[in-house]
N, C-alpha and C positions, 0 to 999 in steps of 0.2 A: 657643826650638825653630830647628833647620835648616830651610831650606826646600829642599825636595831638587825641585822642580819641575825639567825638563827646558827648554833650550831648543830653539824648534821648530824640524825638519829642511827642507831645502833646499825637498822637494818639498811641505810639506805648507803652504810660504809660498808659494810660486809659485801654489800651487793657491786660496787663499784662506780657509781652513778655521783657520788657529791665530791663536794673537797677534797682533800690529800689521806683520804679515808684508806685509798684503797694504795696499798703498797706491797708491791712484788722487788724482792731482789733477788738477783740472777747472779749464782757464781763465777760465769764464765766458761764452766766446762758443761752445760748442758741442766745443772741440775737449778731447781727455782724454790722459792720461801715464802709462803703472804705473811706479811706482815699484818698485824691484825688490831687492830682500836684497842688503846687502851695500854699496852707492853709498851715498853723501854724504845726510844731510839733504834731506827735500824742500822745498823752496821753492815756496809757495801764493803766484800773482800776486795781487796788491789784490782784483780784483773775481769771483777765484775760489773757489774750497775745497775741503777734503784728505776723502778719504771713507777710512775702516780695516774694513773686515771683520774678524770672525772669532768664533773656535766658540765660542757661550757655554756649551758643558761645558769647553776646553780651561783646563789650571790654567797653564799661561802665559798665556792671554790674559788669565784671572784679576788676575793680579800685573800685566800689565800695564795693566790699568781701574785700579789701584787706582793707581800711580805716576801717571795721568792725572787721573782724576776723583776720589780719595778714597775711603775707607772707605766711605760711606754713598750716594754716588751710584753708586760699584759693584754695590753692594746691592739698590739700583735695578735698573739695566740687566741684572743678571745673575739673578734671581729668577724659581722659576718665574709662569708666568700662563696662568689659564686663557680670559680674553678680550682684546677689544682695546680699548684707551686711549688718551689722550692725558693727557698732565699737565705742565705750565709752574711751571719753577723760574728765579726772577729772568727773565732773558733768554735762557732755554736751556729745549728742549722733552726729553719723553720719549713716544715713539709705539711702542705693540705692535700690528701689525699680524698677523691669520694668514694664513696659504695652503697652501693646498689642496694634498696630493701628486699630482705630475705622470704622468698614466696612474690616476688611481684611479678606483675606482668610485663612486657615489651612496650606494648604502650604506654604506664603508668610505673615506671622504674622505684620512681619515693628516693631518690638521693640524697646519703646522709655524709656529712663530712667530720673529715679524720684530722685535727688541728695539732700537728706532733711538735713538741719545742726537744732539740735533740742537744745535749751536751757532753764531755767526755763518759759523767762515770751517773748521767741521770737523762731519764727520757720522762716528760710529760707531754700526756695524751689530751686534750681537750674534747670532748665526743658527746651525744645526746645516744650515740650508738655503746651501748655494752661491750667493751672491749674484752673482757675475759670471756665470755659468752660464744665472739667473734673468734678469738685467738684458741679456745677450748685450749686455756690454761691450764684446766682442773687435770683433766687427761696427760697436757704435759708433763705436767709434774707425777704424776705416777712414773711415766716414760723414761722420766732423767733426761728428754730429750727438747730441753727448754732454750730460748734464744739466746746463742753466747755472745754477744755484742749487738749494742743500738744499731747499728747498719744491718743486722742479723732481723733484729725484730722488727724494722721501718720492711726490710725486703717479705719480710713473711708478711705483714697486713697487707703489703702489695701485692701477694701471691693471692691471699687470701681474697681480697677485692678482684679480682681475676675468676677466681673459683665461683665469684658467685655470677662473672657476667658470661663464663660462657654457655651455662644451658640455656641465657635467654638468647645468645647467639645462634644458638643450634635453634630452635622454636622460630627466631627470624628465618631460617634458611626455610625450613619446613613450609612456613606460611607465603615465601616466594616460588618453593616449588607448587603449591596451590595454587598460587595467579596462576604461575602458569600452564595446570592443568584445569583449571577456565578458560584459559585461551584454547585449547586444544576442542573444548568442548561448545564452543562457541559461545561462551556467556563474557562479552570484551565488555558489559556496562559493570560488572558485578567485577570484573578482574581487574575495568580503571578505579573503581573504588577502592578496593584491595591495597590496591598497587600503590596510589597516593599515603596511603597510612603510613604503608613500610616503610616508604620513603623517608616520609618524616621523623618516623620513629628509628631508620639508620642516622641522619643526619643527628639527632640527639646523640644517640651511644658513639659517635665518632667527638662530638665535641666534649662528653665524657675519657673517653677513651687516649684521645692522640694529646692533652696536655696533661694526664698523667702519665705516660710516659716520658713524656719532657722533665717532667718535674727527677723522675728516678734517674733519668740521665743527668740529670743539672748535678744530683746530689752525689751522684757516683763520681763524677769528676773535679768536685768542686775538692783543696784541698786544705780539708779537716784534720790535724794532725794523729787525735785516733782513728783515724781509720784504716785498716791492712788492706792487704793486696785481697784478702779472703772476705772481708767486707765489700770492697768493689765489686768481685767476681759476685757475689750474691744480689749486690745491687743492679749490675750488669744483667743478670737470670732475670731480676724481676721486672726491667726496663724492656728486653727483648718478648716476654713469654706476654706481655703488654702490647708491644708493639703486633706480635700474632694475632693478638685479638683486634688491631687495630685494622691490619690487612686483609683477615678472614671481612671486617667491615666493609672496607674498602670494595677486596672481594663481591662481596653480596651488594653492595652499589652500582659497582660497574653491569653486574645480571638484571639489576633493577631496570638501568639506564637501556638495556640490551631488551627487557620483557616493555617496554615502557616504548620503544621503538615497534616491537613489532605488532603491541597494538594498534599505533599510528598505521602499519601500515594495512593489517588487519581491514580499520574502519576505511581506508584508502580502498581497498580491493573492494569492500561492500556498496563504499560510494559508485567506482567505477561500473559495476555491475549493474548499478540503482542505472545509471546514465546509460548505460547500453542498451538497456532496457526500454528506458525513455528514447531512445534515439530509435531502435526499432521501430517501436508504434510510429513515432512520427512518419518516417519513412515506409510506412506499410498504408498506410492513414492520408501521405498527402495527395495520391494519384486519385487515391479514391473519393478523397474532399473536391478535387478539381473535377474529377467526375461528375457528382452527383451538386456542384455547386453549378457546373455548366448548363445540368439539364432543368432547373431548379429557377432558371431565370423566368422574370416573368416578362417574357417580349413574347413577339407571332414568332414563325416558323422555327421552332422546339418542333426537333425531328419524334414521329412517334403520338404528338402529344394529343391523337385523337386515339389509337391503339391502345384496348383494352389489357392487353397484355404486353405491353411494352415495360409497367412498372416488376412486373418479375421479370421480365428477363433482364432489365438492367439489372436488377437484385443479384442475380443471378451473375453477369457480367462484375460486379461489386464484388462479388465473393470471390471468383475464379480470380480475377487478378490479386485480393487481399491475401489468399491461397500460394500464388503463385511469389509474390515479393517475399513472401515468409521461406516458403521451399529455397528461394533464391539466396537469403541470407542464411539457410542452415546449411544448406552447399558449402557456401564461404565460412562456414563455421564465426559465422558475426556473432550469434547466437549457442 
């Protein structure tokens, strides 16, 4: 079968979205140089590394991967994934990270995946996300503060992913505050609806954060020959920051549970008040019902049956008994 994949156009290569066109050379000392399309094959310094980024769905990028990594490893890099993970193959590693879409709302984060292939002197990133914009590498190039090692690059990617999460976590905290305020203003039904949506969002965020922390921790402890102590420290820092986000989510989840219990208690209290009122009405009207039932029997011998004022006297007696029962219940603070 003839290969019909077309080579990437120059604009796409410059944007770093397809194939092996977007290549960055890091010198290992904080410097970075971008390899432009059409230039000679880039030379990587001895203590530096090369970064290749491409669109994971571009056919030409998949062809390039097959030529560089082989069929099996290309399948690992381009296979769809549903969660963050880390896999080590000999002296290489495959890391999958999840990143929320910029400007996303907490209930619709629009996750994007970064599939990262790590070798001693090369890192390949397959993603629909524009890595150059995500890392702000143009500013880094001017400041001479680029990543120095592959592990440093992974740590920065993870920290950038965490940076996108933090505003969303703050928004979730504000929404939980609004739910608690709704309870104070006795808007329980509205609070219940908002709380249910908030708890679903918290569950979704926890599924995003905890696997990412585990992936970074796994990469840190793996015995890769080109990882230094500083590299492991950077990865540990990224994992700890991700774990801190997870702890904040856990704290919000526990607060949400307490708010849910408060809503249940509030509804139970409302139900108890309603039942108390019904019980009071029953207690007040039970003797009155008995009295009127006795006087309403259709038999002979009813007292005062021929007296024209008896009806009004019974009405007064009923009112007096009812008020007396009501006063007694208020005195005992049953109402």
